[in-house]
C-alpha positions, 0 to 999 in steps of 0.5 A: 823798815815796816809799812802799813799796807792797805787791807785790800791788798793781799800778798799776791797783789803786793808781789804783782806790784813789786814785779811790775815796778822792777819790769813794767814790760813783763808779759802777762804770761811771765808775770802769771808764772812768777806769781803762780796764778793763771794768766786770766787771774793776773790780768784781772788783778792788774786791771783792778789794781790799775782801776783802783789807782794803785798802778798809775801808768807805765813809762820808759826810763831815759838816759838824761846824759845821752838826751842833753839833760845831764845836769840835775839841779834842785832849787828851793823856792821862797814865795813873796806871799803865801796866799791861795792865789799865789800858790795857784799861779806858781803851781800853774806856771811850773806845769808848762816848763819841761826843765821842771821835772818835779815840784813839791810844796814843802813845810819849813823855811821855803815853800817849794822844792823843784827838781830840774834838769838842764844840759849844763850850767850855762843852760841852767843859768839861762833857764833861771834867768828866763824862767825860774826868777820870772815865775809868779810870786818868787822872792828868793831861790836857793840853787843846789847843783848835783855833783853825783847822783848816789841813788835814784829810784822811783820804786815804792817799798812794798815790804 
């Protein structure tokens, strides 16, 4: 797979980004050794990449099974009207529900695709009734409970 990379990113910048994707807690000294630059030069590059928005932040990956959120569910949402006001109300409403991990407006036969996590089917059913079906503008939903998570990655392809 080939990708078009921004021209202001050189080979070292892309390597730094790849390493940080793999280990966001790597020390600046170890990162500098890995890319064969001085710690000062690497720190300056990481700061520039952050300032320019290539690096959005750092976070820990948590185990949902150990934290009572073992059930992964995708939900197609069809709105009753597709007006800017309804879209805005829906987008604002999903922001306040932590069970909704991701929300994507999509092109096709429905309007939004949600990624949700709950403890189990009973918890999801309660969430669907109390929250999901009450969201502004929701006309119809289709639920897809994940039986097996085959691949999960947040890593971007960097060549």
